[in-house]
N, CA, C and O of each residue as an XYZ file, in Angstrom:
380
protein
N       0.854     -1.177      0.048
C       0.108      0.023      0.023
C       0.978      1.218     -0.023
O       2.036      1.194      0.607
N       0.654      2.214     -0.675
C       1.374      3.342     -1.037
C       0.941      4.335      0.130
O      -0.220      4.391      0.536
N       1.947      5.089      0.617
C       1.605      6.024      1.680
C       1.985      7.553      1.183
O       3.134      7.885      0.894
N       0.987      8.318      1.135
C       1.284      9.770      0.813
C       0.863     10.593      1.911
O       0.160     10.160      2.824
N       1.300     11.827      1.833
C       1.138     12.762      2.837
C       0.462     14.068      2.373
O       0.648     14.455      1.220
N      -0.323     14.770      3.238
C      -0.707     16.019      2.848
C       0.459     16.906      3.124
O       1.454     16.509      3.731
N       0.296     18.270      2.607
C       1.371     19.075      2.916
C       1.724     19.450      4.390
O       2.852     19.542      4.874
N       0.564     19.639      4.977
C       0.811     19.714      6.477
C       1.346     18.728      7.183
O       2.248     18.962      7.987
N       0.873     17.510      6.982
C       1.588     16.282      7.554
C       2.987     16.155      7.208
O       3.812     15.900      8.085
N       3.330     16.318      5.960
C       4.627     16.317      5.552
C       5.636     17.317      6.247
O       6.746     16.985      6.663
N       5.098     18.584      6.316
C       5.795     19.545      7.015
C       6.014     19.194      8.550
O       7.088     19.457      9.090
N       4.987     18.602      9.227
C       4.943     18.287     10.600
C       6.064     17.069     10.698
O       6.823     17.064     11.668
N       6.151     16.144      9.788
C       7.183     15.096      9.843
C       8.498     15.644      9.738
O       9.373     15.347     10.551
N       8.704     16.491      8.705
C      10.116     17.114      8.358
C      10.476     17.839      9.629
O      11.561     17.558     10.138
N       9.667     18.776     10.232
C      10.095     19.428     11.400
C      10.419     18.400     12.670
O      11.359     18.610     13.436
N       9.665     17.444     12.773
C       9.864     16.582     13.907
C      11.368     15.889     13.684
O      12.209     15.879     14.583
N      11.570     15.364     12.483
C      12.814     14.679     12.124
C      13.956     15.637     12.494
O      14.890     15.332     13.236
N      13.780     16.857     11.886
C      14.830     17.973     12.065
C      15.040     18.340     13.610
O      16.180     18.567     14.016
N      14.012     18.394     14.408
C      14.028     18.558     15.846
C      14.881     17.502     16.512
O      15.749     17.799     17.332
N      14.581     16.114     16.098
C      15.139     15.118     16.760
C      16.638     15.127     16.355
O      17.485     14.927     17.227
N      16.987     15.345     15.105
C      18.317     15.414     14.656
C      19.148     16.611     15.399
O      20.325     16.469     15.730
N      18.405     17.798     15.619
C      19.046     18.892     16.139
C      19.477     18.733     17.677
O      20.507     19.189     18.175
N      18.492     18.004     18.319
C      18.741     17.751     19.767
C      19.392     16.498     20.246
O      19.623     16.276     21.435
N      19.660     15.738     19.320
C      20.278     14.376     19.601
C      21.664     14.274     18.884
O      22.209     15.229     18.331
N      22.201     12.938     18.961
C      23.383     12.607     18.267
C      23.150     12.717     16.745
O      22.001     12.666     16.306
N      24.171     12.860     15.965
C      24.136     12.873     14.509
C      23.483     11.719     13.950
O      23.940     10.645     14.343
N      22.603     11.673     13.194
C      21.801     10.610     12.463
C      20.507     10.200     13.308
O      19.738      9.358     12.843
N      20.275     10.773     14.503
C      19.110     10.349     15.256
C      17.800     10.592     14.751
O      16.817      9.910     15.040
N      17.809     11.627     13.953
C      16.442     11.929     13.247
C      16.287     10.871     12.212
O      15.181     10.337     12.136
N      17.232     10.490     11.403
C      17.156      9.554     10.364
C      16.745      8.101     10.896
O      15.981      7.359     10.279
N      17.351      7.789     12.123
C      17.136      6.507     12.768
C      15.641      6.499     13.187
O      14.976      5.476     13.023
N      15.125      7.573     13.701
C      13.822      7.753     14.134
C      12.840      7.626     12.833
O      11.830      6.922     12.863
N      13.168      8.247     11.890
C      12.284      8.172     10.621
C      12.320      6.768     10.112
O      11.302      6.251      9.651
N      13.440      6.144     10.181
C      13.418      4.594      9.647
C      12.533      3.751     10.574
O      11.791      2.926     10.041
N      12.539      3.862     11.743
C      11.562      3.178     12.641
C      10.148      3.574     12.399
O       9.277      2.707     12.333
N       9.868      4.870     12.259
C       8.562      5.402     11.865
C       8.032      4.671     10.624
O       6.920      4.143     10.627
N       8.894      4.651      9.512
C       8.462      4.076      8.300
C       8.261      2.520      8.318
O       7.436      1.928      7.623
N       9.102      1.958      9.180
C       8.968      0.412      9.395
C       7.585      0.276     10.139
O       6.811     -0.634      9.841
N       7.306      1.163     11.072
C       6.082      0.950     11.841
C       4.845      1.038     10.869
O       3.918      0.230     10.927
N       4.899      2.062      9.987
C       3.781      2.228      9.004
C       3.629      1.189      8.130
O       2.471      0.863      7.869
N       4.714      0.468      7.510
C       4.735     -0.735      6.658
C       4.077     -1.754      7.280
O       3.178     -2.377      6.716
N       4.492     -2.012      8.545
C       3.828     -3.258      9.357
C       2.402     -2.989      9.482
O       1.553     -3.830      9.189
N       2.107     -1.712      9.957
C       0.718     -1.487     10.239
C      -0.349     -1.557      9.113
O      -1.488     -2.017      9.197
N       0.238     -1.029      8.093
C      -0.670     -0.929      6.840
C      -0.692     -2.272      6.067
O      -1.559     -2.430      5.207
N       0.134     -3.164      6.301
C       0.254     -4.414      5.805
C      -0.625     -5.558      6.520
O      -0.925     -6.649      6.036
N      -0.953     -5.069      7.739
C      -1.779     -5.944      8.629
C      -3.147     -6.158      8.043
O      -3.593     -5.256      7.335
N      -3.829     -7.174      8.236
C      -5.098     -7.469      7.697
C      -6.210     -6.799      8.558
O      -7.329     -6.641      8.070
N      -5.954     -6.442      9.702
C      -7.040     -5.934     10.509
C      -7.387     -4.450      9.995
O      -6.535     -3.711      9.502
N      -8.575     -4.142     10.147
C      -9.121     -2.784      9.858
C      -8.838     -1.760     10.869
O      -9.153     -1.964     12.042
N      -8.330     -0.793     10.539
C      -8.067      0.263     11.557
C      -9.243      0.902     12.097
O     -10.319      0.817     11.505
N      -9.097      1.605     13.295
C     -10.357      2.202     13.927
C     -10.400      3.717     13.652
O      -9.377      4.391     13.529
N     -11.630      4.202     13.565
C     -11.831      5.582     13.493
C     -11.166      6.281     14.710
O     -11.031      5.753     15.814
N     -10.760      7.552     14.367
C     -10.106      8.249     15.637
C     -11.110      8.524     16.773
O     -12.270      8.788     16.457
N     -10.788      8.487     17.945
C     -11.556      8.745     19.138
C     -11.873     10.347     19.117
O     -12.982     10.802     19.399
N     -10.898     11.032     18.794
C     -11.022     12.543     18.767
C     -12.179     12.851     17.943
O     -12.338     12.287     16.860
N     -13.023     13.742     18.407
C     -14.305     14.154     17.652
C     -14.136     14.851     16.464
O     -14.935     14.661     15.547
N     -13.170     15.668     16.340
C     -12.911     16.468     15.060
C     -12.367     15.388     13.924
O     -12.794     15.322     12.771
N     -11.477     14.676     14.421
C     -10.911     13.638     13.337
C     -12.065     12.573     12.976
O     -12.257     12.143     11.838
N     -12.737     12.246     14.017
C     -13.848     11.239     13.815
C     -14.896     11.783     12.865
O     -15.384     10.991     12.058
N     -15.291     13.023     12.871
C     -16.308     13.642     12.094
C     -15.687     13.744     10.543
O     -16.420     13.809      9.556
N     -14.366     13.747     10.484
C     -13.699     13.790      9.220
C     -13.518     12.335      8.620
O     -12.899     12.165      7.569
N     -14.059     11.345      9.300
C     -13.741      9.940      9.004
C     -12.384      9.626      8.844
O     -12.053      9.010      7.831
N     -11.418      9.995      9.802
C     -10.159      9.804      9.697
C      -9.854      8.608     10.742
O     -10.480      8.509     11.797
N      -8.883      7.751     10.371
C      -8.331      6.797     11.304
C      -7.229      7.194     11.963
O      -6.542      8.090     11.473
N      -6.869      6.586     13.201
C      -5.797      7.019     13.889
C      -4.981      5.819     14.226
O      -5.539      4.734     14.389
N      -3.728      5.948     14.337
C      -2.796      5.018     14.824
C      -1.751      5.712     15.785
O      -1.603      6.925     15.638
N      -1.108      5.148     16.626
C      -0.210      5.721     17.505
C       1.232      5.295     17.450
O       1.537      4.117     17.633
N       2.137      6.238     17.198
C       3.656      5.691     17.095
C       4.292      6.413     18.340
O       4.410      7.638     18.337
N       4.679      5.685     19.349
C       5.278      6.420     20.684
C       4.265      7.457     21.088
O       3.126      7.095     21.385
N       4.608      8.711     21.118
C       3.652      9.780     21.654
C       3.047     10.539     20.498
O       2.672     11.702     20.642
N       2.947      9.885     19.338
C       2.533     10.614     18.148
C       1.232     10.083     17.623
O       1.073      8.866     17.521
N       0.262     10.963     17.272
C      -0.889     10.479     16.774
C      -0.897     10.664     15.196
O      -0.668     11.766     14.697
N      -1.161      9.581     14.465
C      -1.116      9.668     12.990
C      -2.462      9.541     12.544
O      -3.022      8.449     12.645
N      -3.082     10.591     12.033
C      -4.432     10.552     11.387
C      -4.424     10.364      9.848
O      -3.648     11.004      9.140
N      -5.218      9.559      9.403
C      -5.024      9.216      7.946
C      -6.466      8.685      7.415
O      -7.392      8.254      8.101
N      -6.403      8.832      6.030
C      -7.593      8.251      5.406
C      -7.172      7.183      4.392
O      -6.020      7.137      3.960
N      -8.082      6.369      4.040
C      -7.756      5.332      3.084
C      -8.447      5.366      1.724
O      -9.676      5.397      1.648
N      -7.672      5.359      0.673
C      -8.266      5.465     -0.688
C      -7.750      4.358     -1.535
O      -6.570      4.395     -1.887
N      -8.580      3.304     -1.923
C      -8.170      2.188     -2.570
C      -6.853      1.539     -2.217
O      -6.750      0.815     -1.226
N      -5.847      1.800     -3.031
C      -4.448      1.256     -2.733
C      -3.575      2.238     -2.108
O      -2.366      2.017     -2.049
N      -4.122      3.381     -1.602
C      -3.302      4.452     -1.049
C      -3.804      4.814      0.395
O      -5.002      4.856      0.675
N      -2.842      5.059      1.249
C      -3.076      5.663      2.494
C      -2.623      7.235      2.402
O      -1.534      7.554      1.925
N      -3.543      8.158      2.893
C      -3.196      9.485      2.908
C      -2.850      9.965      4.362
O      -3.832     10.099      5.092
N      -1.755     10.217      4.850
C      -1.546     10.709      6.109
C      -1.964     12.239      6.101
O      -1.538     13.099      5.330
N      -2.831     12.386      7.062
C      -3.494     13.870      6.956
C      -2.942     14.609      8.151
O      -2.892     15.835      8.052
N      -2.573     14.113      9.127
C      -2.089     14.955     10.346
C      -1.184     14.073     11.199
O      -1.478     12.903     11.445
N       0.007     14.708     11.678
C       0.825     14.127     12.609
C       1.071     15.125     13.924
O       1.733     16.163     13.911
N       0.371     14.545     15.058
C       0.386     15.434     16.111
C       0.888     14.739     17.325
O       0.726     13.524     17.439
N       1.511     15.465     18.270
C       1.920     14.888     19.516
C       0.664     14.556     20.329
O      -0.321     15.281     20.189
N       0.630     13.643     21.064
C      -0.633     13.187     21.762
C      -1.143     14.301     22.771
O      -2.340     14.500     22.978
N      -0.176     14.965     23.343
C      -0.492     16.173     24.279
C      -1.218     17.246     23.644
O      -1.854     18.051     24.323
N      -1.159     17.317     22.230
C      -1.933     18.439     21.682
C      -3.303     18.012     21.270
O      -3.999     18.836     20.678
N      -3.793     16.763     21.526
C      -5.120     16.418     21.129
C      -5.953     16.708     22.434
O      -5.625     16.435     23.588
N      -7.090     17.314     21.999
C      -8.042     17.645     23.093
C      -9.463     17.335     22.561
O      -9.709     17.653     21.397
N     -10.373     16.770     23.276
C     -11.737     16.549     22.972
C     -12.610     17.476     23.526
O     -13.821     17.380     23.326
């Protein structure tokens, strides 16, 4: 399954990787990104259907949510493509 990003989600991911890289040892951001991408591959290859987000706003938009460490990844599914629509720290989510 192909994974695509909205512009806002891609910017969030890029800023997160740059933050990790800037505050940790050289290569930490890329290592985190590799783990994140492996997590996405395993999650989206699984046969089980994801759950709609518990957050009211995301739920009304019919977005699904998965959690990677402290990060909420909201996405939609379109035939053979997953569109990541938001990547937010769980502390920023409020109902």
